[in-house]
Structure formats: structure tokens, C-alpha cells
C-alpha positions as CSV (number, residue, x, y, z in Angstrom):
1,M,10.3,-5.0,-8.1
2,A,9.3,-8.6,-7.6
3,G,7.4,-7.6,-4.5
4,I,5.3,-5.1,-6.5
5,V,4.6,-7.7,-9.2
6,F,3.6,-10.2,-6.5
7,F,1.3,-7.5,-5.0
8,L,-0.3,-6.7,-8.4
9,L,-0.9,-10.4,-9.1
10,G,-2.1,-11.3,-5.6
11,I,0.8,-13.8,-5.0
12,K,1.9,-14.4,-1.4
13,K,-0.6,-11.9,-0.1
14,Q,0.5,-11.7,3.5
15,L,4.1,-11.0,2.5
16,S,3.5,-8.8,-0.6
17,Y,0.7,-6.7,0.9
18,G,2.7,-6.3,4.1
19,A,5.8,-5.2,2.1
20,V,3.8,-2.6,0.1
21,F,2.3,-1.4,3.4
22,L,5.7,-1.0,5.0
23,M,7.1,0.8,1.9
24,H,4.2,3.2,1.8
25,L,4.4,3.8,5.6
26,I,8.0,4.7,5.4
27,S,7.6,7.0,2.5
28,T,4.6,8.7,4.2
29,L,6.3,9.2,7.5
30,S,9.6,10.3,5.9
31,S,8.0,13.4,4.6
32,Y,6.5,14.5,8.0
33,E,7.9,18.0,7.7
34,R,5.5,18.6,4.8
35,Y,2.4,17.9,7.0
36,F,3.4,20.4,9.6
37,D,3.8,23.2,7.0
38,P,0.9,22.7,4.6
39,W,0.8,26.2,3.2
40,T,4.2,26.0,1.6
41,S,4.0,24.9,-2.0
42,P,3.9,22.1,-3.4
43,N,2.3,20.1,-0.6
44,L,-1.1,19.0,-1.8
45,L,-0.1,15.6,-3.1
46,F,1.6,14.7,0.3
47,F,-1.9,14.7,1.9
48,A,-3.1,12.0,-0.5
49,A,-0.7,9.6,1.1
50,W,-2.8,9.2,4.3
51,P,-6.0,7.9,2.6
52,M,-3.8,5.6,0.5
53,L,-2.1,4.3,3.6
54,A,-5.5,3.5,5.1
55,A,-6.6,1.7,1.9
56,I,-3.5,-0.4,2.0
57,V,-4.2,-1.3,5.7
58,A,-7.8,-2.2,4.7
59,L,-6.5,-4.3,1.8
60,Y,-4.0,-6.1,4.1
61,L,-6.7,-6.8,6.7
62,L,-9.1,-8.1,4.1
63,R,-6.5,-10.0,2.0
64,E,-8.3,-13.3,2.2
65,E,-11.4,-11.7,0.7
66,D,-9.5,-10.2,-2.2
67,T,-10.0,-12.9,-4.9
68,L,-11.4,-11.0,-7.9
69,L,-8.2,-11.0,-10.1
70,T,-6.0,-13.3,-8.0
71,I,-4.1,-16.0,-9.7
72,K,-5.0,-19.3,-7.9
73,K,-3.1,-22.5,-7.6
74,A,-4.2,-25.4,-9.7
75,G,-6.6,-27.7,-7.8
76,A,-7.3,-25.1,-5.1
């Protein structure tokens, strides 16, 4: 839970963004059977995981540019 709070607040970006990426990667890959049988209901929401995974990768790669709502250290 602390990792998610760190992610939301932009604290320890390399660690927290990486942890969120790994958690989402594991949850996306663990449901691989759903991707091979897309016509069985309910499957539609499983396909939304891939664009979200790409967004997390982009956020991780651009973490130094993500400063809009980041809590900054005093004097930095």
C-alpha cells in the first residue's frame, strides 16, 4: 500500500514507478488465457490492460519529466 501511495505522490519515482510496472505486468501476464480466447465472456476489460501497461512504461521512462503534482524536497 505504501508503494501505491509513493506512486501517487511521486515519491522515490524509480522505485515506486518500477514497482507499479512490475505489479501491473504480473497481473497482465497472469491472465494470458483470456487473450487467447477473446470471444468467451467476460473478456473485454482484459484487453484494456495492454494500453495501461504501455502507459506505465512511458511514465517510467519519462519519470524525470513528471513534475506537475510531485512533492519536492525543501531547497531543491
